[in-house]
All heavy atoms as TSV, in Angstrom:
chain	resi	resn	atom	element	x	y	z
A	1	MET	N	N	-27.869	-111.294	38.552
A	1	MET	CA	C	-27.509	-110.417	39.637
A	1	MET	C	C	-28.675	-110.353	40.616
A	1	MET	O	O	-29.814	-110.215	40.218
A	1	MET	CB	C	-27.199	-109.026	39.097
A	1	MET	CG	C	-26.799	-108.046	40.150
A	1	MET	SD	S	-26.111	-106.563	39.422
A	1	MET	CE	C	-27.333	-105.381	39.926
A	2	THR	N	N	-28.395	-110.479	41.884
A	2	THR	CA	C	-29.439	-110.364	42.896
A	2	THR	C	C	-29.427	-108.969	43.472
A	2	THR	O	O	-28.407	-108.277	43.457
A	2	THR	CB	C	-29.217	-111.386	44.028
A	2	THR	OG1	O	-27.968	-111.098	44.640
A	2	THR	CG2	C	-29.232	-112.797	43.505
A	3	HIS	N	N	-30.559	-108.565	43.967
A	3	HIS	CA	C	-30.685	-107.238	44.564
A	3	HIS	C	C	-31.006	-107.390	46.037
A	3	HIS	O	O	-31.854	-108.183	46.419
A	3	HIS	CB	C	-31.793	-106.441	43.876
A	3	HIS	CG	C	-31.515	-106.180	42.436
A	3	HIS	ND1	N	-30.732	-105.135	42.027
A	3	HIS	CD2	C	-31.871	-106.845	41.320
A	3	HIS	CE1	C	-30.641	-105.162	40.709
A	3	HIS	NE2	N	-31.323	-106.192	40.255
A	4	ALA	N	N	-30.324	-106.636	46.865
A	4	ALA	CA	C	-30.577	-106.658	48.304
A	4	ALA	C	C	-31.234	-105.348	48.705
A	4	ALA	O	O	-30.959	-104.307	48.123
A	4	ALA	CB	C	-29.271	-106.850	49.068
A	5	ARG	N	N	-32.064	-105.398	49.686
A	5	ARG	CA	C	-32.707	-104.193	50.200
A	5	ARG	C	C	-31.828	-103.594	51.289
A	5	ARG	O	O	-31.276	-104.314	52.109
A	5	ARG	CB	C	-34.070	-104.532	50.756
A	5	ARG	CG	C	-34.971	-105.116	49.688
A	5	ARG	CD	C	-36.315	-105.362	50.234
A	5	ARG	NE	N	-37.116	-104.252	49.739
A	5	ARG	CZ	C	-38.347	-104.029	50.105
A	5	ARG	NH1	N	-38.924	-104.799	50.979
A	5	ARG	NH2	N	-39.024	-103.021	49.608
A	6	LEU	N	N	-31.714	-102.283	51.278
A	6	LEU	CA	C	-30.881	-101.623	52.274
A	6	LEU	C	C	-31.542	-101.602	53.644
A	6	LEU	O	O	-30.905	-101.817	54.646
A	6	LEU	CB	C	-30.532	-100.200	51.835
A	6	LEU	CG	C	-29.578	-100.096	50.661
A	6	LEU	CD1	C	-29.371	-98.648	50.272
A	6	LEU	CD2	C	-28.256	-100.750	50.984
A	7	GLY	N	N	-32.815	-101.310	53.731
A	7	GLY	CA	C	-33.512	-101.293	55.008
A	7	GLY	C	C	-33.349	-99.983	55.751
A	7	GLY	O	O	-32.586	-99.110	55.355
A	8	PRO	N	N	-34.060	-99.824	56.877
A	8	PRO	CA	C	-34.118	-98.548	57.595
A	8	PRO	C	C	-32.792	-97.974	58.086
A	8	PRO	O	O	-32.619	-96.778	58.018
A	8	PRO	CB	C	-35.035	-98.852	58.786
A	8	PRO	CG	C	-35.780	-100.064	58.393
A	8	PRO	CD	C	-34.911	-100.834	57.442
A	9	PRO	N	N	-31.837	-98.764	58.591
A	9	PRO	CA	C	-30.655	-98.113	59.150
A	9	PRO	C	C	-29.605	-97.735	58.099
A	9	PRO	O	O	-28.515	-97.325	58.454
A	9	PRO	CB	C	-30.098	-99.163	60.113
A	9	PRO	CG	C	-30.489	-100.451	59.499
A	9	PRO	CD	C	-31.832	-100.185	58.852
A	10	HIS	N	N	-29.917	-97.857	56.815
A	10	HIS	CA	C	-28.933	-97.604	55.765
A	10	HIS	C	C	-29.354	-96.420	54.900
A	10	HIS	O	O	-30.528	-96.202	54.664
A	10	HIS	CB	C	-28.773	-98.826	54.865
A	10	HIS	CG	C	-28.302	-100.031	55.610
A	10	HIS	ND1	N	-29.161	-100.928	56.187
A	10	HIS	CD2	C	-27.067	-100.476	55.895
A	10	HIS	CE1	C	-28.477	-101.880	56.780
A	10	HIS	NE2	N	-27.199	-101.628	56.625
A	11	VAL	N	N	-28.373	-95.686	54.424
A	11	VAL	CA	C	-28.608	-94.562	53.525
A	11	VAL	C	C	-27.697	-94.733	52.327
A	11	VAL	O	O	-26.519	-95.062	52.470
A	11	VAL	CB	C	-28.299	-93.219	54.224
A	11	VAL	CG1	C	-28.427	-92.059	53.252
A	11	VAL	CG2	C	-29.209	-93.023	55.418
A	12	LEU	N	N	-28.214	-94.489	51.153
A	12	LEU	CA	C	-27.430	-94.562	49.925
A	12	LEU	C	C	-27.400	-93.181	49.293
A	12	LEU	O	O	-28.452	-92.579	49.070
A	12	LEU	CB	C	-28.066	-95.571	48.963
A	12	LEU	CG	C	-27.418	-95.702	47.599
A	12	LEU	CD1	C	-26.018	-96.289	47.745
A	12	LEU	CD2	C	-28.276	-96.560	46.707
A	13	ILE	N	N	-26.198	-92.662	49.058
A	13	ILE	CA	C	-26.035	-91.347	48.433
A	13	ILE	C	C	-25.250	-91.544	47.147
A	13	ILE	O	O	-24.182	-92.140	47.151
A	13	ILE	CB	C	-25.269	-90.378	49.360
A	13	ILE	CG1	C	-26.050	-90.144	50.645
A	13	ILE	CG2	C	-24.999	-89.059	48.652
A	13	ILE	CD1	C	-25.307	-89.328	51.671
A	14	ALA	N	N	-25.791	-91.028	46.048
A	14	ALA	CA	C	-25.077	-91.075	44.772
A	14	ALA	C	C	-24.180	-89.842	44.688
A	14	ALA	O	O	-24.647	-88.731	44.484
A	14	ALA	CB	C	-26.050	-91.103	43.605
A	15	ALA	N	N	-22.892	-90.043	44.897
A	15	ALA	CA	C	-21.921	-88.953	44.871
A	15	ALA	C	C	-21.280	-88.932	43.492
A	15	ALA	O	O	-20.332	-89.641	43.218
A	15	ALA	CB	C	-20.875	-89.157	45.960
A	16	ASP	N	N	-21.829	-88.115	42.594
A	16	ASP	CA	C	-21.386	-88.107	41.201
A	16	ASP	C	C	-20.634	-86.844	40.809
A	16	ASP	O	O	-20.458	-86.553	39.635
A	16	ASP	CB	C	-22.578	-88.320	40.284
A	16	ASP	CG	C	-23.655	-87.254	40.475
A	16	ASP	OD1	O	-23.445	-86.312	41.278
A	16	ASP	OD2	O	-24.708	-87.367	39.817
A	17	GLN	N	N	-20.214	-86.067	41.822
A	17	GLN	CA	C	-19.474	-84.828	41.604
A	17	GLN	C	C	-20.301	-83.763	40.882
A	17	GLN	O	O	-19.765	-82.816	40.336
A	17	GLN	CB	C	-18.169	-85.082	40.833
A	17	GLN	CG	C	-17.227	-86.055	41.509
A	17	GLN	CD	C	-16.653	-85.503	42.796
A	17	GLN	OE1	O	-15.884	-84.560	42.765
A	17	GLN	NE2	N	-17.031	-86.063	43.916
A	18	ALA	N	N	-21.619	-83.905	40.875
A	18	ALA	CA	C	-22.503	-82.941	40.225
A	18	ALA	C	C	-23.078	-81.976	41.260
A	18	ALA	O	O	-22.656	-81.943	42.417
A	18	ALA	CB	C	-23.616	-83.673	39.473
A	19	ASP	N	N	-24.070	-81.182	40.843
A	19	ASP	CA	C	-24.635	-80.143	41.705
A	19	ASP	C	C	-25.203	-80.697	43.009
A	19	ASP	O	O	-25.072	-80.063	44.057
A	19	ASP	CB	C	-25.730	-79.383	40.958
A	19	ASP	CG	C	-25.185	-78.561	39.805
A	19	ASP	OD1	O	-23.966	-78.273	39.802
A	19	ASP	OD2	O	-25.974	-78.213	38.908
A	20	GLY	N	N	-25.831	-81.865	42.967
A	20	GLY	CA	C	-26.402	-82.442	44.182
A	20	GLY	C	C	-25.335	-82.748	45.223
A	20	GLY	O	O	-25.523	-82.479	46.414
A	21	GLN	N	N	-24.219	-83.284	44.778
A	21	GLN	CA	C	-23.135	-83.576	45.720
A	21	GLN	C	C	-22.542	-82.281	46.263
A	21	GLN	O	O	-22.210	-82.196	47.436
A	21	GLN	CB	C	-22.055	-84.431	45.080
A	21	GLN	CG	C	-20.989	-84.829	46.095
A	21	GLN	CD	C	-19.948	-85.775	45.531
A	21	GLN	OE1	O	-20.005	-86.163	44.374
A	21	GLN	NE2	N	-19.003	-86.150	46.360
A	22	THR	N	N	-22.418	-81.277	45.433
A	22	THR	CA	C	-21.900	-79.987	45.891
A	22	THR	C	C	-22.804	-79.408	46.973
A	22	THR	O	O	-22.330	-78.909	47.999
A	22	THR	CB	C	-21.783	-79.003	44.711
A	22	THR	OG1	O	-20.906	-79.566	43.729
A	22	THR	CG2	C	-21.257	-77.652	45.149
A	23	TRP	N	N	-24.114	-79.504	46.754
A	23	TRP	CA	C	-25.070	-79.005	47.743
A	23	TRP	C	C	-24.946	-79.783	49.050
A	23	TRP	O	O	-24.891	-79.195	50.125
A	23	TRP	CB	C	-26.484	-79.110	47.177
A	23	TRP	CG	C	-27.526	-78.565	48.088
A	23	TRP	CD1	C	-27.931	-77.259	48.200
A	23	TRP	CD2	C	-28.294	-79.299	49.045
A	23	TRP	NE1	N	-28.899	-77.152	49.164
A	23	TRP	CE2	C	-29.144	-78.394	49.697
A	23	TRP	CE3	C	-28.342	-80.640	49.406
A	23	TRP	CZ2	C	-30.034	-78.777	50.689
A	23	TRP	CZ3	C	-29.234	-81.023	50.395
A	23	TRP	CH2	C	-30.065	-80.107	51.021
A	24	LEU	N	N	-24.915	-81.120	48.970
A	24	LEU	CA	C	-24.770	-81.935	50.178
A	24	LEU	C	C	-23.458	-81.641	50.899
A	24	LEU	O	O	-23.411	-81.552	52.122
A	24	LEU	CB	C	-24.844	-83.426	49.827
A	24	LEU	CG	C	-26.220	-83.969	49.480
A	24	LEU	CD1	C	-26.090	-85.383	48.922
A	24	LEU	CD2	C	-27.138	-83.942	50.679
A	25	ALA	N	N	-22.368	-81.494	50.139
A	25	ALA	CA	C	-21.050	-81.246	50.740
A	25	ALA	C	C	-20.994	-79.887	51.434
A	25	ALA	O	O	-20.223	-79.709	52.375
A	25	ALA	CB	C	-19.965	-81.345	49.676
A	26	SER	N	N	-21.822	-78.943	50.998
A	26	SER	CA	C	-21.851	-77.652	51.693
A	26	SER	C	C	-22.424	-77.801	53.099
A	26	SER	O	O	-22.178	-76.975	53.967
A	26	SER	CB	C	-22.648	-76.616	50.890
A	26	SER	OG	O	-24.038	-76.901	50.932
A	27	ARG	N	N	-23.148	-78.882	53.328
A	27	ARG	CA	C	-23.725	-79.160	54.643
A	27	ARG	C	C	-22.954	-80.232	55.414
A	27	ARG	O	O	-22.950	-80.246	56.628
A	27	ARG	CB	C	-25.183	-79.574	54.482
A	27	ARG	CG	C	-26.056	-78.387	54.129
A	27	ARG	CD	C	-27.175	-78.741	53.176
A	27	ARG	NE	N	-27.962	-77.570	52.833
A	27	ARG	CZ	C	-27.632	-76.698	51.896
A	27	ARG	NH1	N	-26.520	-76.825	51.205
A	27	ARG	NH2	N	-28.410	-75.675	51.632
A	28	ARG	N	N	-22.332	-81.137	54.696
A	28	ARG	CA	C	-21.526	-82.215	55.280
A	28	ARG	C	C	-20.234	-82.306	54.462
A	28	ARG	O	O	-20.151	-83.047	53.480
A	28	ARG	CB	C	-22.261	-83.556	55.230
A	28	ARG	CG	C	-23.543	-83.593	56.036
A	28	ARG	CD	C	-23.231	-83.513	57.536
A	28	ARG	NE	N	-24.429	-83.638	58.343
A	28	ARG	CZ	C	-25.065	-82.615	58.905
A	28	ARG	NH1	N	-24.611	-81.396	58.739
A	28	ARG	NH2	N	-26.130	-82.808	59.642
A	29	PRO	N	N	-19.199	-81.535	54.817
A	29	PRO	CA	C	-17.988	-81.402	54.012
A	29	PRO	C	C	-17.302	-82.721	53.626
A	29	PRO	O	O	-16.694	-82.808	52.564
A	29	PRO	CB	C	-17.077	-80.530	54.866
A	29	PRO	CG	C	-18.020	-79.720	55.695
A	29	PRO	CD	C	-19.168	-80.646	55.991
A	30	PHE	N	N	-17.398	-83.755	54.456
A	30	PHE	CA	C	-16.724	-85.010	54.124
A	30	PHE	C	C	-17.257	-85.615	52.830
A	30	PHE	O	O	-16.562	-86.384	52.159
A	30	PHE	CB	C	-16.829	-86.018	55.276
A	30	PHE	CG	C	-18.209	-86.574	55.495
A	30	PHE	CD1	C	-18.582	-87.762	54.882
A	30	PHE	CD2	C	-19.119	-85.928	56.302
A	30	PHE	CE1	C	-19.850	-88.284	55.082
A	30	PHE	CE2	C	-20.384	-86.438	56.507
A	30	PHE	CZ	C	-20.762	-87.626	55.894
A	31	LEU	N	N	-18.473	-85.251	52.419
A	31	LEU	CA	C	-19.042	-85.793	51.182
A	31	LEU	C	C	-18.322	-85.281	49.932
A	31	LEU	O	O	-18.377	-85.906	48.884
A	31	LEU	CB	C	-20.533	-85.471	51.097
A	31	LEU	CG	C	-21.406	-86.158	52.134
A	31	LEU	CD1	C	-22.829	-85.628	52.067
A	31	LEU	CD2	C	-21.386	-87.658	51.941
A	32	ALA	N	N	-17.628	-84.164	50.046
A	32	ALA	CA	C	-16.909	-83.608	48.894
A	32	ALA	C	C	-15.786	-84.528	48.437
A	32	ALA	O	O	-15.416	-84.542	47.265
A	32	ALA	CB	C	-16.351	-82.229	49.235
A	33	GLU	N	N	-15.230	-85.306	49.364
A	33	GLU	CA	C	-14.097	-86.183	49.046
A	33	GLU	C	C	-14.513	-87.509	48.418
A	33	GLU	O	O	-13.664	-88.255	47.944
A	33	GLU	CB	C	-13.278	-86.449	50.310
A	33	GLU	CG	C	-12.734	-85.181	50.948
A	33	GLU	CD	C	-11.873	-84.376	49.982
A	33	GLU	OE1	O	-11.042	-84.982	49.268
A	33	GLU	OE2	O	-12.032	-83.148	49.933
A	34	MET	N	N	-15.788	-87.820	48.427
A	34	MET	CA	C	-16.256	-89.094	47.869
A	34	MET	C	C	-16.337	-88.972	46.359
A	34	MET	O	O	-17.047	-88.124	45.825
A	34	MET	CB	C	-17.607	-89.470	48.470
A	34	MET	CG	C	-17.505	-89.764	49.940
A	34	MET	SD	S	-19.093	-90.245	50.617
A	34	MET	CE	C	-18.598	-90.677	52.273
A	35	ARG	N	N	-15.561	-89.825	45.686
A	35	ARG	CA	C	-15.496	-89.764	44.219
A	35	ARG	C	C	-15.095	-91.121	43.676
A	35	ARG	O	O	-14.663	-91.997	44.436
A	35	ARG	CB	C	-14.512	-88.700	43.790
A	35	ARG	CG	C	-13.103	-88.882	44.356
A	35	ARG	CD	C	-12.171	-87.768	43.911
A	35	ARG	NE	N	-12.840	-86.490	44.005
A	35	ARG	CZ	C	-12.537	-85.518	44.842
A	35	ARG	NH1	N	-11.522	-85.647	45.641
A	35	ARG	NH2	N	-13.202	-84.393	44.872
A	36	PRO	N	N	-15.215	-91.308	42.359
A	36	PRO	CA	C	-14.775	-92.577	41.752
A	36	PRO	C	C	-13.289	-92.808	41.996
A	36	PRO	O	O	-12.525	-91.878	42.233
A	36	PRO	CB	C	-15.058	-92.370	40.263
A	36	PRO	CG	C	-16.084	-91.286	40.206
A	36	PRO	CD	C	-15.800	-90.403	41.382
A	37	ILE	N	N	-12.880	-94.065	41.918
A	37	ILE	CA	C	-11.474	-94.441	42.077
A	37	ILE	C	C	-11.014	-95.077	40.772
A	37	ILE	O	O	-11.605	-96.054	40.309
A	37	ILE	CB	C	-11.294	-95.427	43.246
A	37	ILE	CG1	C	-11.709	-94.741	44.550
A	37	ILE	CG2	C	-9.857	-95.929	43.325
A	37	ILE	CD1	C	-11.714	-95.650	45.739
A	38	ASP	N	N	-9.991	-94.494	40.172
A	38	ASP	CA	C	-9.466	-94.985	38.893
A	38	ASP	C	C	-10.573	-95.144	37.855
A	38	ASP	O	O	-10.622	-96.109	37.102
A	38	ASP	CB	C	-8.732	-96.312	39.084
A	38	ASP	CG	C	-7.504	-96.176	39.954
A	38	ASP	OD1	O	-6.882	-95.085	39.939
A	38	ASP	OD2	O	-7.157	-97.148	40.653
A	39	GLY	N	N	-11.504	-94.189	37.846
A	39	GLY	CA	C	-12.576	-94.199	36.863
A	39	GLY	C	C	-13.695	-95.186	37.152
A	39	GLY	O	O	-14.620	-95.308	36.357
A	40	ARG	N	N	-13.629	-95.872	38.277
A	40	ARG	CA	C	-14.656	-96.862	38.629
A	40	ARG	C	C	-15.516	-96.322	39.770
A	40	ARG	O	O	-15.020	-95.622	40.643
A	40	ARG	CB	C	-14.010	-98.173	39.070
A	40	ARG	CG	C	-13.205	-98.829	37.950
A	40	ARG	CD	C	-12.631	-100.133	38.387
A	40	ARG	NE	N	-13.726	-101.094	38.614
A	40	ARG	CZ	C	-13.595	-102.209	39.301
A	40	ARG	NH1	N	-12.442	-102.529	39.844
A	40	ARG	NH2	N	-14.613	-103.021	39.454
A	41	ALA	N	N	-16.785	-96.698	39.766
A	41	ALA	CA	C	-17.667	-96.321	40.872
A	41	ALA	C	C	-17.102	-96.886	42.165
A	41	ALA	O	O	-16.578	-98.000	42.196
A	41	ALA	CB	C	-19.064	-96.866	40.623
A	42	ALA	N	N	-17.180	-96.112	43.221
A	42	ALA	CA	C	-16.647	-96.534	44.517
A	42	ALA	C	C	-17.752	-96.471	45.567
A	42	ALA	O	O	-18.594	-95.585	45.540
A	42	ALA	CB	C	-15.488	-95.640	44.937
A	43	ALA	N	N	-17.724	-97.422	46.479
A	43	ALA	CA	C	-18.667	-97.445	47.595
A	43	ALA	C	C	-17.927	-97.076	48.863
A	43	ALA	O	O	-16.853	-97.606	49.146
A	43	ALA	CB	C	-19.293	-98.828	47.726
A	44	TYR	N	N	-18.505	-96.162	49.615
A	44	TYR	CA	C	-17.954	-95.722	50.891
A	44	TYR	C	C	-18.923	-96.180	51.976
A	44	TYR	O	O	-20.069	-95.747	52.010
A	44	TYR	CB	C	-17.832	-94.198	50.923
A	44	TYR	CG	C	-16.832	-93.647	49.935
A	44	TYR	CD1	C	-17.127	-93.540	48.587
A	44	TYR	CD2	C	-15.579	-93.226	50.367
A	44	TYR	CE1	C	-16.210	-93.025	47.686
A	44	TYR	CE2	C	-14.653	-92.706	49.477
A	44	TYR	CZ	C	-14.977	-92.606	48.142
A	44	TYR	OH	O	-14.074	-92.097	47.253
A	45	VAL	N	N	-18.483	-97.049	52.835
A	45	VAL	CA	C	-19.333	-97.553	53.915
A	45	VAL	C	C	-18.907	-96.849	55.202
A	45	VAL	O	O	-17.757	-96.965	55.627
A	45	VAL	CB	C	-19.216	-99.084	54.051
A	45	VAL	CG1	C	-20.040	-99.586	55.218
A	45	VAL	CG2	C	-19.652	-99.763	52.751
A	46	CYS	N	N	-19.855	-96.131	55.788
A	46	CYS	CA	C	-19.568	-95.362	56.993
A	46	CYS	C	C	-20.515	-95.792	58.111
A	46	CYS	O	O	-21.677	-96.105	57.865
A	46	CYS	CB	C	-19.750	-93.873	56.721
A	46	CYS	SG	S	-18.797	-93.266	55.313
A	47	GLU	N	N	-19.990	-95.792	59.322
A	47	GLU	CA	C	-20.777	-96.162	60.491
A	47	GLU	C	C	-20.215	-95.420	61.701
A	47	GLU	O	O	-18.995	-95.343	61.869
A	47	GLU	CB	C	-20.681	-97.673	60.699
A	47	GLU	CG	C	-21.544	-98.197	61.800
A	47	GLU	CD	C	-21.497	-99.712	61.882
A	47	GLU	OE1	O	-20.496	-100.325	61.478
A	47	GLU	OE2	O	-22.475	-100.269	62.369
A	48	ASN	N	N	-21.105	-94.879	62.514
A	48	ASN	CA	C	-20.694	-94.153	63.716
A	48	ASN	C	C	-19.640	-93.074	63.422
A	48	ASN	O	O	-18.620	-92.992	64.083
A	48	ASN	CB	C	-20.186	-95.119	64.790
A	48	ASN	CG	C	-21.252	-96.075	65.249
A	48	ASN	OD1	O	-22.418	-95.707	65.351
A	48	ASN	ND2	N	-20.887	-97.309	65.499
A	49	PHE	N	N	-19.885	-92.295	62.369
A	49	PHE	CA	C	-19.043	-91.165	61.990
A	49	PHE	C	C	-17.647	-91.554	61.502
A	49	PHE	O	O	-16.738	-90.739	61.486
A	49	PHE	CB	C	-18.930	-90.160	63.147
A	49	PHE	CG	C	-20.272	-89.693	63.631
A	49	PHE	CD1	C	-20.821	-90.207	64.793
A	49	PHE	CD2	C	-20.996	-88.762	62.909
A	49	PHE	CE1	C	-22.072	-89.796	65.240
A	49	PHE	CE2	C	-22.245	-88.347	63.342
A	49	PHE	CZ	C	-22.779	-88.861	64.506
A	50	THR	N	N	-17.470	-92.817	61.109
A	50	THR	CA	C	-16.189	-93.285	60.581
A	50	THR	C	C	-16.430	-94.057	59.290
A	50	THR	O	O	-17.276	-94.944	59.257
A	50	THR	CB	C	-15.474	-94.198	61.599
A	50	THR	OG1	O	-15.302	-93.470	62.814
A	50	THR	CG2	C	-14.127	-94.654	61.087
A	51	CYS	N	N	-15.666	-93.726	58.242
A	51	CYS	CA	C	-15.809	-94.421	56.963
A	51	CYS	C	C	-14.649	-95.390	56.766
A	51	CYS	O	O	-13.507	-95.079	57.099
A	51	CYS	CB	C	-15.828	-93.427	55.807
A	51	CYS	SG	S	-17.257	-92.316	55.851
A	52	GLN	N	N	-14.980	-96.551	56.221
A	52	GLN	CA	C	-13.952	-97.519	55.863
A	52	GLN	C	C	-13.335	-97.103	54.531
A	52	GLN	O	O	-13.835	-96.201	53.850
A	52	GLN	CB	C	-14.573	-98.913	55.745
A	52	GLN	CG	C	-15.175	-99.398	57.053
A	52	GLN	CD	C	-15.818	-100.758	56.903
A	52	GLN	OE1	O	-15.357	-101.599	56.135
A	52	GLN	NE2	N	-16.896	-100.970	57.625
A	53	GLN	N	N	-12.258	-97.767	54.147
A	53	GLN	CA	C	-11.653	-97.490	52.852
A	53	GLN	C	C	-12.676	-97.798	51.755
A	53	GLN	O	O	-13.391	-98.793	51.835
A	53	GLN	CB	C	-10.409	-98.357	52.641
A	53	GLN	CG	C	-9.242	-97.965	53.514
A	53	GLN	CD	C	-8.707	-96.590	53.137
A	53	GLN	OE1	O	-8.579	-96.249	51.974
A	53	GLN	NE2	N	-8.433	-95.784	54.145
A	54	PRO	N	N	-12.781	-96.945	50.732
A	54	PRO	CA	C	-13.747	-97.204	49.669
A	54	PRO	C	C	-13.383	-98.469	48.887
A	54	PRO	O	O	-12.218	-98.843	48.802
A	54	PRO	CB	C	-13.649	-95.960	48.788
A	54	PRO	CG	C	-12.308	-95.384	49.088
A	54	PRO	CD	C	-11.995	-95.739	50.502
A	55	VAL	N	N	-14.413	-99.108	48.341
A	55	VAL	CA	C	-14.211	-100.314	47.541
A	55	VAL	C	C	-14.849	-100.123	46.164
A	55	VAL	O	O	-15.819	-99.381	46.019
A	55	VAL	CB	C	-14.794	-101.572	48.217
A	55	VAL	CG1	C	-14.062	-101.876	49.507
A	55	VAL	CG2	C	-16.273	-101.428	48.475
A	56	THR	N	N	-14.289	-100.793	45.169
A	56	THR	CA	C	-14.839	-100.739	43.807
A	56	THR	C	C	-15.353	-102.096	43.359
A	56	THR	O	O	-15.920	-102.204	42.286
A	56	THR	CB	C	-13.768	-100.245	42.813
A	56	THR	OG1	O	-12.640	-101.118	42.879
A	56	THR	CG2	C	-13.330	-98.821	43.137
A	57	ASP	N	N	-15.166	-103.105	44.174
A	57	ASP	CA	C	-15.571	-104.467	43.832
A	57	ASP	C	C	-16.895	-104.810	44.519
A	57	ASP	O	O	-16.999	-104.700	45.752
A	57	ASP	CB	C	-14.479	-105.441	44.287
A	57	ASP	CG	C	-14.858	-106.878	44.041
A	57	ASP	OD1	O	-15.143	-107.229	42.878
A	57	ASP	OD2	O	-14.892	-107.651	45.026
A	58	PRO	N	N	-17.923	-105.213	43.760
A	58	PRO	CA	C	-19.212	-105.542	44.373
A	58	PRO	C	C	-19.126	-106.631	45.443
A	58	PRO	O	O	-19.821	-106.548	46.455
A	58	PRO	CB	C	-20.060	-106.007	43.183
A	58	PRO	CG	C	-19.440	-105.360	41.998
A	58	PRO	CD	C	-17.966	-105.302	42.304
A	59	ALA	N	N	-18.295	-107.626	45.256
A	59	ALA	CA	C	-18.165	-108.693	46.256
A	59	ALA	C	C	-17.589	-108.143	47.557
A	59	ALA	O	O	-18.027	-108.519	48.654
A	59	ALA	CB	C	-17.303	-109.829	45.723
A	60	ALA	N	N	-16.629	-107.244	47.457
A	60	ALA	CA	C	-16.049	-106.629	48.657
A	60	ALA	C	C	-17.099	-105.793	49.377
A	60	ALA	O	O	-17.174	-105.801	50.603
A	60	ALA	CB	C	-14.842	-105.774	48.281
A	61	LEU	N	N	-17.926	-105.085	48.619
A	61	LEU	CA	C	-18.987	-104.286	49.229
A	61	LEU	C	C	-19.974	-105.192	49.954
A	61	LEU	O	O	-20.367	-104.895	51.085
A	61	LEU	CB	C	-19.701	-103.453	48.171
A	61	LEU	CG	C	-20.904	-102.658	48.670
A	61	LEU	CD1	C	-20.506	-101.683	49.765
A	61	LEU	CD2	C	-21.557	-101.935	47.500
A	62	ARG	N	N	-20.367	-106.282	49.353
A	62	ARG	CA	C	-21.305	-107.209	49.990
A	62	ARG	C	C	-20.742	-107.715	51.327
A	62	ARG	O	O	-21.467	-107.813	52.318
A	62	ARG	CB	C	-21.617	-108.376	49.071
A	62	ARG	CG	C	-22.655	-109.333	49.673
A	62	ARG	CD	C	-23.136	-110.365	48.698
A	62	ARG	NE	N	-23.857	-109.808	47.592
A	62	ARG	CZ	C	-25.126	-109.397	47.618
A	62	ARG	NH1	N	-25.799	-109.475	48.746
A	62	ARG	NH2	N	-25.734	-108.921	46.560
A	63	ARG	N	N	-19.442	-108.022	51.362
A	63	ARG	CA	C	-18.830	-108.491	52.621
A	63	ARG	C	C	-18.868	-107.400	53.687
A	63	ARG	O	O	-19.038	-107.679	54.868
A	63	ARG	CB	C	-17.399	-108.947	52.377
A	63	ARG	CG	C	-17.293	-110.278	51.646
A	63	ARG	CD	C	-15.872	-110.809	51.621
A	63	ARG	NE	N	-14.931	-109.930	50.949
A	63	ARG	CZ	C	-14.668	-109.942	49.644
A	63	ARG	NH1	N	-15.280	-110.809	48.850
A	63	ARG	NH2	N	-13.794	-109.116	49.135
A	64	MET	N	N	-18.691	-106.145	53.281
A	64	MET	CA	C	-18.697	-105.045	54.232
A	64	MET	C	C	-20.077	-104.818	54.832
A	64	MET	O	O	-20.200	-104.417	55.975
A	64	MET	CB	C	-18.227	-103.752	53.549
A	64	MET	CG	C	-16.767	-103.771	53.147
A	64	MET	SD	S	-16.346	-102.379	52.102
A	64	MET	CE	C	-16.213	-101.079	53.311
A	65	LEU	N	N	-21.092	-105.075	54.029
A	65	LEU	CA	C	-22.462	-104.830	54.497
A	65	LEU	C	C	-22.949	-105.991	55.309
A	65	LEU	O	O	-23.832	-105.916	56.080
A	65	LEU	CB	C	-23.387	-104.575	53.303
A	65	LEU	CG	C	-23.051	-103.331	52.484
A	65	LEU	CD1	C	-23.965	-103.255	51.279
A	65	LEU	CD2	C	-23.173	-102.074	53.325
């Protein structure tokens, strides 16, 4: 598996439905809706205040980035 660096214009948030996500969602309500899909980790790619459909496949995420 290769690892890519996100770099300055990217932010990664671990939305695990725990206390940290609850705290963040109290400040940015859209974060409350980010959750796993069918029990699988999901990636939400957002740009310019718009999020694409979440993906659970690493290859699909790589294409989006």
